[in-house]
C-alpha positions in Angstrom: 45.3 -253.4 -63.1 47.4 -250.7 -64.6 47.3 -252.4 -68.0 43.5 -252.3 -67.8 43.6 -248.6 -67.0 46.0 -247.8 -69.8 43.9 -249.8 -72.2 40.9 -247.6 -71.2 43.0 -244.5 -72.0 44.2 -245.7 -75.4 40.6 -246.5 -76.4 39.9 -242.9 -75.9 37.0 -243.5 -73.6 35.1 -240.4 -72.6 32.7 -240.0 -69.8 31.7 -238.2 -66.7 34.2 -237.3 -64.0 35.8 -240.1 -62.0 35.7 -243.9 -62.4 32.5 -245.5 -63.5 31.7 -249.2 -63.4 30.0 -250.6 -66.5 26.2 -250.1 -66.4 24.4 -253.1 -65.1 22.3 -254.9 -67.7 18.6 -254.4 -67.6 17.1 -256.8 -65.1 15.6 -259.9 -66.6 11.9 -260.5 -66.4 11.3 -261.9 -62.9 10.5 -265.6 -62.8 8.9 -265.1 -59.4 7.6 -262.0 -57.7 7.7 -262.0 -53.9 5.8 -259.0 -52.6 6.3 -258.5 -49.0 5.0 -256.0 -46.4 6.6 -255.2 -43.1 5.0 -257.0 -40.2 2.3 -254.9 -38.5 3.9 -255.6 -35.1 7.0 -253.6 -36.2 5.8 -250.1 -37.1 9.3 -248.7 -37.0 10.4 -250.9 -40.0 10.1 -249.4 -43.4 7.9 -251.0 -46.1 9.9 -253.1 -48.5 9.4 -254.9 -51.8 11.4 -257.8 -53.3 11.7 -259.3 -56.7 13.2 -262.7 -57.2 15.2 -263.0 -60.5 17.0 -265.8 -62.2 20.3 -265.1 -60.4 19.7 -262.3 -57.9 17.3 -260.7 -55.6 16.2 -257.1 -56.3 15.0 -255.1 -53.3 13.5 -251.6 -53.0 13.9 -250.0 -49.6 12.5 -246.5 -48.8 14.9 -244.4 -46.8 15.7 -245.5 -43.2 15.9 -242.9 -40.5 19.6 -243.6 -39.8 20.7 -243.6 -43.5 21.5 -240.3 -45.2 19.9 -241.1 -48.6 16.5 -241.7 -50.1 15.4 -245.0 -51.7 18.0 -247.6 -52.3 17.6 -250.1 -55.1 19.7 -253.2 -54.2 20.7 -256.0 -56.5 21.8 -258.9 -54.3 23.4 -261.9 -56.0 22.4 -265.2 -54.6 26.0 -266.4 -54.3 26.7 -263.1 -52.3 23.7 -263.7 -50.1 24.8 -267.3 -49.4 28.5 -266.3 -48.9 27.6 -263.6 -46.3 25.4 -265.6 -44.2 25.9 -264.7 -40.5 24.6 -267.9 -39.0 26.7 -269.7 -36.3 27.8 -272.4 -38.8 28.9 -269.8 -41.4 30.3 -266.9 -39.4 32.3 -266.8 -36.1 30.8 -263.8 -34.2 33.6 -264.0 -31.6 36.4 -263.5 -34.1 34.3 -261.6 -36.7 35.6 -264.1 -39.3 33.9 -266.2 -42.0 33.7 -269.9 -41.3 31.9 -270.8 -44.6 34.2 -272.1 -47.4 33.2 -269.7 -50.2 34.6 -272.1 -52.8 32.0 -274.7 -51.7 29.1 -272.5 -52.6 27.4 -273.6 -55.9 27.8 -270.6 -58.2 24.4 -271.3 -59.7 22.7 -271.5 -56.3 19.1 -270.2 -55.8 17.0 -270.1 -52.7 14.2 -272.6 -52.3 12.1 -270.0 -50.5 12.3 -266.2 -49.7 10.2 -264.3 -47.2 10.3 -261.0 -45.3 9.1 -260.9 -41.8 9.1 -257.5 -40.2 12.6 -256.1 -40.8 14.3 -259.4 -41.5 14.8 -261.3 -44.8 14.8 -265.1 -44.6 16.3 -267.3 -47.4 16.0 -271.0 -47.3 18.6 -272.8 -49.5 18.3 -276.1 -51.3 20.1 -278.0 -48.5 17.6 -276.6 -46.0 20.0 -274.0 -44.5 18.3 -270.8 -43.5 20.0 -267.4 -43.8 18.7 -264.3 -42.0 19.5 -260.7 -42.9 18.3 -257.5 -41.3 17.1 -255.1 -43.9 19.1 -252.3 -42.4 22.3 -254.4 -42.6 21.6 -255.1 -46.3 20.9 -251.5 -47.1 24.2 -250.5 -45.5 26.3 -253.2 -47.0 25.0 -253.5 -50.5 27.0 -252.0 -53.3 24.2 -249.6 -54.0 24.3 -248.5 -50.4 28.1 -248.3 -50.1 28.6 -246.1 -53.2 26.4 -243.5 -51.6 28.4 -243.5 -48.3 31.6 -241.5 -47.5 34.4 -243.8 -46.2 36.3 -241.0 -44.5 34.4 -237.8 -43.5 36.6 -234.8 -44.1 36.6 -231.0 -44.1 38.4 -229.7 -47.1 40.2 -226.5 -46.4 42.3 -223.6 -47.7 44.1 -221.2 -45.4 41.1 -219.1 -44.6 38.8 -222.0 -43.9 41.3 -223.6 -41.5 42.0 -220.4 -39.7 38.3 -219.6 -39.3 37.7 -223.0 -37.9 40.0 -222.2 -35.0 40.9 -225.9 -34.6 42.3 -226.2 -31.1 45.6 -227.8 -30.3 45.6 -230.5 -27.6 47.6 -230.2 -24.4 50.2 -232.9 -24.1 49.1 -234.3 -20.7 45.4 -234.4 -21.7 46.5 -236.1 -24.9 48.5 -238.7 -23.1 46.4 -239.3 -20.1 42.7 -239.2 -21.2 40.7 -240.9 -23.9 38.7 -237.6 -24.3 41.9 -235.7 -25.2 43.0 -238.5 -27.6 39.6 -238.7 -29.3 39.5 -234.9 -29.7 42.9 -234.9 -31.3 42.0 -237.8 -33.6 38.8 -236.2 -34.6 40.6 -233.0 -35.7 43.3 -235.1 -37.5 40.7 -237.1 -39.4 38.7 -234.1 -40.5 41.6 -231.8 -41.5 44.6 -234.0 -42.0 46.7 -232.1 -39.5 46.7 -231.8 -35.7 48.9 -230.2 -33.1 49.9 -231.3 -29.6 51.1 -228.5 -27.3 53.5 -228.4 -24.3 55.6 -231.4 -25.4 59.0 -231.5 -23.8 61.4 -230.6 -26.7 63.4 -233.9 -26.8 63.4 -236.8 -29.1 62.5 -239.1 -26.3 59.3 -237.2 -25.3 58.3 -236.8 -28.9 58.5 -240.6 -29.3 56.2 -241.0 -26.3 53.6 -238.6 -27.9 53.8 -240.4 -31.3 53.4 -243.9 -29.8 50.1 -242.7 -28.1 48.3 -243.2 -31.4 50.3 -245.7 -33.4 53.3 -248.0 -33.8 56.3 -246.1 -35.2 57.1 -247.2 -38.7 60.8 -247.8 -39.1 62.1 -246.9 -42.6 65.4 -246.3 -44.3 65.6 -243.1 -42.1 65.3 -245.2 -38.9 62.6 -245.0 -36.2 63.0 -241.6 -34.7 65.2 -239.2 -36.6 66.9 -235.9 -36.1 66.7 -233.4 -38.9 69.3 -230.7 -39.5 70.9 -229.0 -42.5 74.1 -231.0 -42.4 73.3 -233.0 -45.6 73.8 -236.2 -43.7 71.4 -237.8 -46.1 71.1 -237.6 -49.9 68.0 -235.4 -49.7 67.3 -231.7 -50.3 65.4 -231.7 -47.0 68.8 -231.9 -45.2 69.8 -228.4 -46.4 68.7 -224.8 -45.6 67.0 -224.5 -49.0 63.3 -223.9 -49.4 61.2 -227.0 -50.1 58.2 -226.9 -52.4 55.0 -228.6 -51.3 55.2 -232.4 -51.6 54.2 -235.6 -49.9 56.9 -237.9 -48.4 58.0 -241.4 -49.4 56.3 -241.4 -52.8 59.0 -243.8 -53.7 57.7 -246.4 -51.3 55.2 -248.8 -52.8 52.9 -247.8 -49.9 53.8 -244.2 -48.8 54.1 -243.6 -45.1 50.7 -242.7 -43.7 51.4 -240.1 -41.0 54.4 -237.9 -40.3 55.3 -236.2 -37.0 57.4 -233.0 -36.8 58.7 -231.4 -33.7 61.1 -228.4 -33.8 63.6 -228.8 -31.0 65.7 -225.7 -31.6 66.0 -222.9 -34.2 68.6 -220.2 -33.8 68.0 -218.1 -36.9 65.3 -216.7 -39.2 62.8 -218.2 -41.7 62.0 -221.9 -41.8 58.2 -221.6 -41.6 56.4 -224.8 -42.5 54.0 -224.8 -45.5 50.9 -227.0 -45.4 48.5 -227.5 -48.3 45.3 -229.7 -48.3 45.9 -231.8 -51.4 42.4 -233.1 -51.3 41.0 -229.6 -51.5 43.2 -228.8 -54.5 42.2 -232.1 -56.2 38.5 -231.4 -55.6 38.9 -228.1 -57.4 40.4 -229.9 -60.4 37.6 -232.4 -60.3 35.0 -229.6 -60.4 36.7 -227.4 -63.0 38.3 -230.1 -65.3 36.9 -233.6 -64.4 38.8 -235.1 -67.3 42.1 -234.0 -65.7 41.1 -235.5 -62.4 40.2 -238.8 -64.0 43.5 -239.0 -65.9 45.6 -238.3 -62.8 43.7 -241.1 -61.1 44.4 -243.6 -63.8 48.0 -243.1 -65.1 50.6 -244.9 -63.0 54.0 -243.2 -62.5 57.3 -244.2 -60.9 58.8 -242.3 -58.1 62.4 -243.0 -57.2 64.9 -242.3 -54.4 68.6 -243.1 -55.0 71.0 -242.4 -52.1 74.8 -242.9 -51.9 75.9 -240.7 -49.0 78.3 -242.1 -46.4 77.0 -245.4 -45.2 73.5 -244.9 -46.6 72.9 -246.8 -49.8 69.3 -247.0 -51.0 67.4 -247.4 -54.2 63.7 -247.2 -53.7 60.9 -247.2 -56.3 57.2 -246.8 -55.8 54.6 -247.0 -58.5 51.1 -245.5 -58.5 48.9 -242.7 -59.9 49.1 -239.2 -58.4 45.5 -239.5 -57.2 44.0 -242.7 -55.8 40.3 -243.2 -55.4 37.9 -245.9 -54.2 36.4 -247.3 -57.4 32.9 -247.8 -56.0 32.3 -244.1 -54.9 35.1 -242.2 -56.5 36.3 -240.9 -53.1 39.9 -239.7 -53.1 42.0 -241.4 -50.4 45.6 -240.8 -51.4 47.6 -238.1 -53.2 51.2 -239.0 -54.3 52.8 -235.7 -55.3 56.5 -235.1 -55.2 58.1 -233.3 -58.1 61.6 -233.9 -56.6 61.3 -237.7 -56.6 59.1 -238.4 -59.7 61.2 -240.6 -61.9 61.4 -240.7 -65.7 57.9 -240.9 -67.2 58.1 -244.1 -69.2 54.9 -245.8 -68.1 52.6 -243.6 -70.2 51.9 -244.2 -73.9 52.5 -241.4 -76.3 48.8 -240.5 -77.0 48.4 -239.9 -73.2 51.7 -238.0 -72.3 50.6 -234.5 -73.3 47.2 -234.9 -71.7 48.9 -236.0 -68.5 51.1 -232.9 -68.5 48.0 -230.7 -68.9 46.3 -232.5 -66.0 49.4 -232.3 -63.8 49.7 -228.5 -64.6 46.1 -228.0 -63.5 46.7 -229.8 -60.2 50.0 -228.0 -59.6 48.3 -224.6 -60.2 45.7 -225.4 -57.5 48.3 -226.6 -55.1 50.4 -223.4 -55.6 47.5 -220.9 -55.2 48.4 -218.6 -52.3 45.0 -218.9 -50.8 45.6 -222.6 -50.3 48.8 -222.1 -48.4 48.8 -222.4 -44.6 52.1 -221.2 -43.1 52.9 -222.1 -39.5 56.0 -221.6 -37.4 57.0 -224.7 -35.6 58.4 -224.0 -32.2 59.9 -226.2 -29.4 57.0 -227.8 -27.5 54.5 -228.0 -30.4 54.4 -231.3 -32.2 52.7 -231.4 -35.7 51.0 -234.5 -37.0 50.5 -234.6 -40.8 48.4 -237.0 -42.9 51.0 -237.8 -45.6 48.3 -239.3 -47.8 46.4 -236.0 -48.0 48.3 -232.9 -46.8 51.4 -231.7 -48.6 54.2 -230.0 -46.7 57.1 -227.7 -47.5 59.2 -225.0 -45.9 60.8 -221.7 -46.6 64.5 -221.2 -46.6 66.1 -220.5 -43.2 69.3 -219.3 -41.6 71.1 -220.5 -38.5 70.9 -223.8 -36.7 67.6 -225.6 -36.9 66.9 -229.0 -35.5 63.8 -231.1 -35.9 62.9 -234.6 -34.8 60.1 -236.8 -35.9 59.0 -240.1 -37.3 56.5 -241.9 -39.5 53.5 -243.7 -38.1 51.7 -246.7 -39.5 48.4 -245.5 -40.9 46.5 -248.7 -40.1 47.2 -248.3 -36.4 46.1 -244.7 -36.3 42.8 -245.5 -37.9 42.4 -248.5 -35.6 42.8 -246.3 -32.6 40.3 -243.9 -33.9 37.7 -246.6 -34.6 38.1 -248.1 -31.1 37.2 -244.6 -29.8 34.0 -244.6 -31.9 35.2 -242.4 -34.7 34.5 -243.1 -38.4 37.9 -243.8 -39.9 
């Protein structure tokens, strides 16, 4: 995949911001037109028209009330239509798993008959099998429908936007004991990438109970639950009293940790405020102002590396990926991998691209460092902070005295699963 991206860069391709799939060829002259009108007995169903082509079905659907876009033109390949059949013999509704052997489908398959009855599309295949699709389901699940949908609704913020939103913290007992409290917490977390739980007993054990409310704890080279002081017990700048610039954690993992939990148990001194920056907000500003920079940062793979030889801790971790990661079908950003401390030697970028990458990196760094984008918070005992490590960068100012934090990493999949089970889009 990275080879394909670099080939694209070396060819000097120019274009609009973000990834674009090749333009679909002009549709062939239809060998059979199948006009269809919605059944008069179903007035709520939108009118629809279908054209049968040599290898696919083209459908035009005016907007549906529950979809947030106008007309959707869908090109539905016959193999795709056969593969996604939801009949009892092809799909197990109890397990939500496919039963049909996709490799058994004739790649040149065409339906013997096609008809639309009300809001349902019927296809009869050469072997007599009948596939039924709701038009609403097709509109939602077609490529043309998906590229217009947001996978993860978010509110991008700078310090002023977040402060004006007055996002509430969740009381610990309400968070632990009620689904309403948990859902409210997760809704804030999904929208802003950060969320707070108040009145947590300031111990590692109680912090673990709070963390496990939404996810399985991800054990890493730092253990499951960790204490965090300035004793340099690990080979990392974080284990000092020095200021830390904004960054995301574990960029040197092939899959960076999804969520990080911080809880300040004690601080006897000054300074040490936590810095939070919405990386997606900064990246969006780059996309708007210099789309070519955004596109480059989303295509060039880099190595991040962590080498540790302190005491009994010996680790050498390497993670590879671009700074910005987007879904290719809608160009939606889902992961930022930004850590200037742990970025390894840049040797995965060909010479014609290197200088362009540095310009793009400088543009993103400038946005991340704008004072208006910096949210400073003082972590205190009893207030646990959850951070989306795929989105929000964190740092801290230098401090004096004794400062002890505890925390952990959480598995992103489990957090999102918990949110979906509560009816949230995640």
